[in-house]
VOPAGU-2260 file (C-alpha; in pm, 1 decimal, decimal comma):
REM VOPAGU-2260
SITE   aa  ch    i         X         Y         Z
SITE  MET   A    0       0,0       0,0       0,0
SITE  LYS   A    1     289,6     237,7      71,0
SITE  LYS   A    2     422,6     179,4    -280,8
SITE  LEU   A    3      78,8     245,4    -435,2
SITE  LEU   A    4      42,5     563,2    -229,1
SITE  THR   A    5     383,0     687,3    -346,3
SITE  ASP   A    6     291,2     608,4    -708,1
SITE  TYR   A    7     -37,4     799,0    -668,2
SITE  LEU   A    8     131,4    1107,1    -519,6
SITE  ASN   A    9     381,8    1105,6    -807,1
SITE  HIS   A   10      86,4    1079,2   -1046,9
SITE  LEU   A   11     -71,5    1387,8    -886,9
SITE  GLU   A   12     251,5    1582,8    -922,3
SITE  ILE   A   13     347,8    1478,5   -1276,5
SITE  GLU   A   14      37,0    1380,1   -1475,7
SITE  LYS   A   15    -217,8    1591,4   -1287,9
SITE  ASN   A   16      17,3    1886,7   -1230,1
SITE  ARG   A   17    -120,3    1943,9    -880,6
SITE  SER   A   18      50,4    2197,9    -654,6
SITE  GLN   A   19     296,0    2088,0    -388,8
SITE  LYS   A   20      46,4    2189,1    -121,9
SITE  THR   A   21    -225,6    1969,0    -274,6
SITE  VAL   A   22      11,7    1671,1    -290,0
SITE  GLU   A   23     108,0    1725,8      75,6
SITE  ASN   A   24    -257,0    1739,9     180,6
SITE  TYR   A   25    -346,0    1420,4      -8,9
SITE  ASP   A   26     -44,7    1249,9     144,0
SITE  ARG   A   27    -162,1    1346,7     493,3
SITE  TYR   A   28    -525,0    1245,5     435,1
SITE  LEU   A   29    -440,3     907,2     281,6
SITE  LYS   A   30    -175,7     822,1     541,7
SITE  ARG   A   31    -435,9     886,2     807,8
SITE  PHE   A   32    -666,5     635,3     642,1
SITE  LEU   A   33    -394,1     372,5     592,4
SITE  ASN   A   34    -264,0     409,2     948,6
SITE  TRP   A   35    -617,0     362,7    1079,2
SITE  ALA   A   36    -727,7      83,9     840,8
SITE  LYS   A   37    -406,0    -122,3     856,4
SITE  VAL   A   38    -488,2    -294,7     526,0
SITE  SER   A   39    -222,0    -496,7     348,6
SITE  GLY   A   40    -371,6    -457,0       0,2
SITE  PRO   A   41    -638,6    -268,3    -201,2
SITE  THR   A   42    -877,4    -566,8    -202,6
SITE  GLU   A   43    -924,2    -523,6     172,9
SITE  ILE   A   44   -1082,9    -179,6     127,7
SITE  SER   A   45   -1456,8    -246,1     159,9
SITE  ASN   A   46   -1783,7     -62,2     216,3
SITE  ASP   A   47   -1786,9    -161,9     582,1
SITE  LEU   A   48   -1429,5     -43,2     629,0
SITE  VAL   A   49   -1506,9     297,6     477,7
SITE  ARG   A   50   -1824,1     327,8     685,8
SITE  ASN   A   51   -1628,1     260,5    1004,7
SITE  TYR   A   52   -1363,9     510,4     890,9
SITE  ARG   A   53   -1633,9     774,0     853,0
SITE  LEU   A   54   -1747,9     705,0    1208,4
SITE  TYR   A   55   -1387,4     738,7    1324,1
SITE  LEU   A   56   -1350,5    1077,6    1146,9
SITE  ASN   A   57   -1679,1    1197,7    1294,9
SITE  ARG   A   58   -1583,6    1100,3    1650,0
SITE  VAL   A   59   -1212,4    1179,7    1653,7
SITE  ASN   A   60   -1083,4    1411,0    1925,0
SITE  PRO   A   61   -1036,8    1698,9    1861,2
SITE  PRO   A   62   -1346,5    1686,2    1636,5
SITE  LEU   A   63   -1319,3    1747,4    1262,8
SITE  LYS   A   64   -1557,6    1977,4    1078,6
SITE  LYS   A   65   -1775,9    1814,2     813,4
SITE  ILE   A   66   -1580,2    1987,9     538,7
SITE  SER   A   67   -1253,1    1844,3     676,7
SITE  GLN   A   68   -1408,9    1498,2     692,5
SITE  ASN   A   69   -1508,8    1537,1     327,7
SITE  TYR   A   70   -1152,7    1633,0     230,5
SITE  HIS   A   71   -1036,2    1298,0     370,2
SITE  LEU   A   72   -1308,4    1113,3     177,1
SITE  ILE   A   73   -1235,0    1300,7    -147,2
SITE  ALA   A   74    -869,4    1201,0    -121,4
SITE  LEU   A   75    -965,0     837,5     -63,7
SITE  ARG   A   76   -1217,2     842,3    -349,7
SITE  ASN   A   77    -963,3     985,6    -594,2
SITE  PHE   A   78    -705,9     731,4    -480,3
SITE  LEU   A   79    -954,8     450,6    -556,0
SITE  LYS   A   80   -1019,1     602,4    -902,2
SITE  TYR   A   81    -645,7     593,0    -967,9
SITE  LEU   A   82    -627,0     226,6    -863,7
SITE  ALA   A   83    -920,3     142,1   -1093,4
SITE  LYS   A   84    -742,5     306,9   -1388,6
SITE  ARG   A   85    -447,2      79,4   -1321,2
SITE  ASP   A   86    -683,1    -222,2   -1318,3
SITE  ILE   A   87    -609,9    -286,6    -951,7
SITE  LYS   A   88    -906,1    -453,5    -786,0
SITE  THR   A   89   -1050,4    -252,1    -497,1
SITE  LEU   A   90   -1368,7     -78,0    -381,2
SITE  THR   A   91   -1523,7     131,2    -659,4
SITE  ALA   A   92   -1491,5     505,3    -599,5
SITE  ASP   A   93   -1860,7     580,0    -656,0
SITE  LYS   A   94   -1943,7     382,0    -341,9
SITE  ILE   A   95   -1807,7     672,3    -136,0
SITE  GLU   A   96   -2058,8     951,2     -81,8
SITE  LEU   A   97   -1960,8    1277,2      81,1
SITE  ALA   A   98   -2126,5    1392,3     400,7
SITE  LYS   A   99   -2379,3    1671,6     368,5
SITE  SER   A  100   -2251,0    1988,7     528,8
SITE  GLY   A  101   -2428,5    2310,0     614,9
SITE  ASP   A  102   -2380,5    2633,8     425,5
SITE  ARG   A  103   -2033,4    2773,4     464,9
SITE  GLN   A  104   -2010,4    3069,1     702,8
SITE  ILE   A  105   -1818,3    3362,7     559,1
SITE  ASP   A  106   -1633,4    3597,9     792,8
SITE  PHE   A  107   -1566,9    3940,6     647,2
SITE  LEU   A  108   -1501,0    4294,7     764,6
SITE  GLU   A  109   -1734,5    4588,6     718,2
SITE  ASN   A  110   -1587,8    4894,2     544,1
SITE  GLU   A  111   -1540,3    5077,9     872,0
SITE  GLU   A  112   -1351,2    4780,7    1015,8
SITE  VAL   A  113   -1127,0    4759,2     708,5
SITE  GLU   A  114   -1041,4    5128,6     747,5
SITE  ARG   A  115    -958,6    5079,4    1115,8
SITE  LEU   A  116    -740,4    4779,3    1034,0
SITE  LEU   A  117    -544,7    4970,6     768,7
SITE  GLU   A  118    -505,6    5277,6     989,7
SITE  SER   A  119    -371,1    5063,2    1274,5
SITE  ALA   A  120     -60,2    4993,0    1061,2
SITE  ARG   A  121      77,6    5344,8    1067,8
SITE  GLY   A  122     436,0    5461,3    1106,1
SITE  GLY   A  123     751,2    5548,6     916,6
SITE  SER   A  124     964,3    5248,5    1004,0
SITE  LEU   A  125    1037,5    4988,2     736,5
SITE  LYS   A  126     830,7    4729,6     923,6
SITE  ALA   A  127     531,0    4962,6     953,9
SITE  LEU   A  128     554,1    5053,7     583,9
SITE  CYS   A  129     578,5    4683,8     494,3
SITE  ASP   A  130     280,2    4589,6     709,4
SITE  ARG   A  131      63,0    4872,4     572,8
SITE  ALA   A  132     151,4    4781,6     212,7
SITE  LEU   A  133      78,4    4414,8     281,1
SITE  LEU   A  134    -264,9    4486,5     432,0
SITE  GLU   A  135    -351,9    4726,0     149,0
SITE  LEU   A  136    -248,2    4467,3    -108,6
SITE  LEU   A  137    -450,3    4188,1      52,4
SITE  PHE   A  138    -770,6    4394,4      52,0
SITE  SER   A  139    -706,0    4557,6    -287,4
SITE  THR   A  140    -646,9    4231,6    -475,1
SITE  GLY   A  141    -814,1    3950,9    -278,0
SITE  LEU   A  142    -494,9    3745,4    -302,3
SITE  ARG   A  143    -459,5    3420,5    -113,0
SITE  VAL   A  144    -180,9    3442,0     145,1
SITE  SER   A  145      25,9    3180,7     -41,0
SITE  GLU   A  146      -3,0    3386,4    -361,1
SITE  LEU   A  147     107,6    3700,1    -179,0
SITE  CYS   A  148     410,0    3527,1     -24,5
SITE  SER   A  149     530,4    3410,0    -366,7
SITE  LEU   A  150     532,3    3761,2    -519,3
SITE  ASN   A  151     861,2    3912,7    -631,1
SITE  ARG   A  152     940,8    4279,9    -672,8
SITE  ASP   A  153     952,9    4249,4   -1051,1
SITE  SER   A  154     608,4    4078,4   -1048,6
SITE  VAL   A  155     420,1    4399,2    -970,7
SITE  ASN   A  156     375,7    4674,4   -1228,5
SITE  LEU   A  157     311,1    4982,5   -1014,5
SITE  LYS   A  158     281,6    5208,9   -1317,8
SITE  ARG   A  159      -4,6    5006,5   -1465,2
SITE  GLY   A  160    -145,6    4911,3   -1126,2
SITE  GLU   A  161    -188,9    4547,8   -1220,6
SITE  PHE   A  162       2,6    4221,9   -1231,9
SITE  ALA   A  163     -39,8    3852,3   -1304,5
SITE  VAL   A  164     -44,2    3595,4   -1027,7
SITE  ARG   A  165     -31,7    3216,6   -1044,8
SITE  GLY   A  166    -293,3    3064,8    -815,8
SITE  LYS   A  167    -454,5    2729,4    -740,8
SITE  GLY   A  168    -430,4    2468,1   -1013,2
SITE  ASP   A  169    -134,7    2659,1   -1161,6
SITE  LYS   A  170    -383,5    2901,2   -1320,5
SITE  THR   A  171    -280,5    3260,0   -1394,3
SITE  ARG   A  172    -508,5    3559,5   -1344,2
SITE  VAL   A  173    -468,5    3937,0   -1347,6
SITE  VAL   A  174    -521,2    4134,1   -1026,0
SITE  PHE   A  175    -550,2    4510,3    -985,2
SITE  LEU   A  176    -416,5    4756,2    -730,2
SITE  SER   A  177    -615,1    5037,8    -574,1
SITE  GLU   A  178    -454,5    5384,0    -562,3
SITE  SER   A  179    -396,9    5352,9    -187,6
SITE  ALA   A  180    -232,5    5011,6    -233,8
SITE  LYS   A  181      -3,9    5151,7    -505,9
SITE  LYS   A  182      98,6    5440,5    -280,8
SITE  ALA   A  183     162,4    5211,3      18,0
SITE  LEU   A  184     375,5    4978,4    -197,2
SITE  GLN   A  185     575,3    5268,7    -339,8
SITE  ASN   A  186     642,2    5403,9       9,8
SITE  TYR   A  187     757,4    5062,8     129,0
SITE  LEU   A  188     976,9    4975,9    -169,3
SITE  SER   A  189    1144,0    5317,3    -168,8
SITE  GLN   A  190    1280,5    5240,4     178,1
SITE  ARG   A  191    1406,8    4890,8      97,1
SITE  LYS   A  192    1788,5    4868,2     103,6
SITE  ASP   A  193    1827,5    4492,8      50,2
SITE  MET   A  194    1864,6    4317,8    -285,6
SITE  ASP   A  195    1624,0    4031,6    -213,1
SITE  GLU   A  196    1385,0    3956,7    -499,8
SITE  ALA   A  197    1085,4    3892,6    -270,7
SITE  LEU   A  198     822,5    4167,2    -258,1
SITE  PHE   A  199     773,4    4130,2     117,8
SITE  VAL   A  200    1065,9    4041,6     343,2
SITE  ARG   A  201    1144,1    4026,2     711,6
SITE  ASP   A  202    1370,9    4272,1     886,9
SITE  LYS   A  203    1731,5    4162,8     831,1
SITE  ARG   A  204    1808,8    4226,7    1195,8
SITE  HIS   A  205    1597,6    3924,7    1287,8
SITE  VAL   A  206    1751,4    3668,6    1053,3
SITE  THR   A  207    2082,4    3485,7    1062,4
SITE  SER   A  208    2169,5    3495,9     691,0
SITE  ASP   A  209    2079,2    3679,3     371,9
SITE  THR   A  210    1924,1    3385,1     190,4
SITE  GLU   A  211    1590,5    3424,7      16,0
SITE  GLU   A  212    1448,5    3146,1     228,9
SITE  ASN   A  213    1519,7    3344,7     543,0
SITE  LEU   A  214    1406,6    3685,0     416,6
SITE  ARG   A  215    1079,5    3610,4     235,1
SITE  LEU   A  216     774,7    3643,0     459,3
SITE  THR   A  217     592,5    3316,8     531,2
SITE  PRO   A  218     214,4    3260,3     546,7
SITE  ARG   A  219     241,6    3202,1     921,1
SITE  SER   A  220     420,7    3532,8     982,0
SITE  ILE   A  221     155,9    3718,1     777,8
SITE  GLN   A  222    -123,1    3548,8     975,2
SITE  ARG   A  223      35,6    3667,2    1300,2
SITE  MET   A  224      76,5    4017,9    1162,0
SITE  VAL   A  225    -288,8    4044,7    1051,0
SITE  LYS   A  226    -412,6    3921,1    1389,9
SITE  HIS   A  227    -185,8    4173,2    1565,3
SITE  TYR   A  228    -328,8    4470,5    1377,0
SITE  ALA   A  229    -687,0    4344,1    1409,3
SITE  ALA   A  230    -643,3    4337,1    1786,9
SITE  LYS   A  231    -476,4    4679,8    1777,3
SITE  ALA   A  232    -773,9    4815,1    1579,5
SITE  GLY   A  233   -1014,9    4677,6    1840,7
SITE  ILE   A  234   -1177,3    4428,3    1602,9
SITE  VAL   A  235   -1322,4    4139,7    1804,0
SITE  LYS   A  236   -1373,9    3909,3    1503,7
SITE  ASN   A  237   -1128,9    3627,9    1431,8
SITE  VAL   A  238    -938,7    3805,1    1154,5
SITE  HIS   A  239    -690,5    3625,7     929,4
SITE  PRO   A  240    -554,2    3695,6     578,2
SITE  HIS   A  241    -844,0    3510,4     412,6
SITE  THR   A  242   -1086,9    3742,3     594,1
SITE  LEU   A  243    -953,4    4024,9     376,5
SITE  ARG   A  244   -1011,0    3811,0      65,5
SITE  HIS   A  245   -1373,0    3760,6     177,0
SITE  SER   A  246   -1401,4    4133,4     248,5
SITE  PHE   A  247   -1266,9    4213,3     -99,5
SITE  ALA   A  248   -1528,0    3990,3    -268,1
SITE  THR   A  249   -1812,2    4117,9     -50,5
SITE  ASP   A  250   -1718,0    4480,2    -116,4
SITE  LEU   A  251   -1715,7    4420,9    -493,0
SITE  LEU   A  252   -2057,9    4254,4    -496,8
SITE  ARG   A  253   -2213,5    4512,9    -267,6
SITE  ASN   A  254   -2098,8    4785,6    -505,2
SITE  GLY   A  255   -2252,6    4629,0    -814,7
SITE  ALA   A  256   -1986,6    4394,8    -954,1
SITE  ASP   A  257   -2130,5    4093,5   -1137,4
SITE  LEU   A  258   -2063,1    3742,5   -1014,1
SITE  ARG   A  259   -1854,9    3637,3   -1317,2
SITE  SER   A  260   -1618,6    3933,0   -1275,9
SITE  VAL   A  261   -1569,4    3855,5    -906,8
SITE  GLN   A  262   -1509,9    3490,6    -997,3
SITE  ALA   A  263   -1232,6    3596,4   -1236,7
SITE  MET   A  264   -1071,6    3832,9    -984,7
SITE  LEU   A  265   -1073,8    3569,4    -710,6
SITE  GLY   A  266    -941,9    3298,6    -942,3
SITE  HIS   A  267   -1228,9    3056,7    -876,1
SITE  VAL   A  268   -1250,3    2776,0   -1132,5
SITE  ASN   A  269   -1622,6    2728,3   -1069,3
SITE  VAL   A  270   -1871,9    3010,7   -1023,2
SITE  THR   A  271   -2053,9    2807,4    -757,5
SITE  THR   A  272   -1756,4    2872,3    -528,6
SITE  THR   A  273   -1811,0    3247,1    -573,1
SITE  GLN   A  274   -2183,0    3213,5    -500,1
SITE  ILE   A  275   -2111,5    3167,0    -128,8
SITE  TYR   A  276   -2092,1    3548,7    -110,1
SITE  THR   A  277   -2428,4    3621,5    -268,1
SITE  TYR   A  278   -2638,1    3562,3      44,4
SITE  ILE   A  279   -2450,2    3851,6     206,8
SITE  THR   A  280   -2498,7    4088,0     -84,8
SITE  ASP   A  281   -2846,7    4010,8    -216,1
SITE  THR   A  282   -2988,8    4364,9    -226,5
SITE  GLY   A  283   -3293,2    4236,3    -415,1
SITE  LEU   A  284   -3406,1    4038,9    -111,6
SITE  LYS   A  285   -3352,2    4343,6     107,4
SITE  GLU   A  286   -3581,7    4548,4    -118,0
SITE  VAL   A  287   -3849,9    4274,5    -105,9
SITE  HIS   A  288   -3827,0    4270,7     273,5
SITE  ARG   A  289   -3860,8    4648,8     287,6
């Protein structure tokens, strides 16, 4: 089974061209199943085994959300599809049904809260300029935190106020900068003295070498930074980088943007993913209620 799992992960990376993060997630989900099931071969994977695995996922401590349980089942289902393509006898993938989950709850900031968050990152130091530019960029573009971390200085065209970013599924889209984001980035970059190619870097005083790996900001460090400024701004919501992405999408829809345009700007493959925001922004329903 270990050999088949390795072959499948290689298949995801090479034939399917999945991102490294996706491969890592599938590896974690499938290892969890194999460590629990303790099967010696694919023929031992049965309906009863999968049913008991679902009970295990539902009762594990700490508890898993339904969407997390489904991620585990999706990984297993796709693994079984791969085995079937190789004519390896096992449980058919269509036997696995996903659990029904409730509507996804979207956390976003109101305009006044966004303004307070941005204003909380004030100051003339390099760190303050970096943090302000980073927050402005997150809200202005709706970038995922991983996409923001991968940006280089030469990626962003400040003159045009737009740039291309490679997102999930290795798909490229164009994102646009607001005037305030452009100004914040210009202020930050004008004070940079290092030669690192990364758009956002840590203070050199806090690293041990000048390697790119040490200087480029990580998703975790950005998460901590966003939480710090949310607390400083007196925002009681659980704010993280993705909250600004939700706020970006909500702001667009509230101000008349059509769903397809928002889908393109967020980089969603399927418009149904973008539709999670519509219940927040349905002004038609508000008029009916009035």
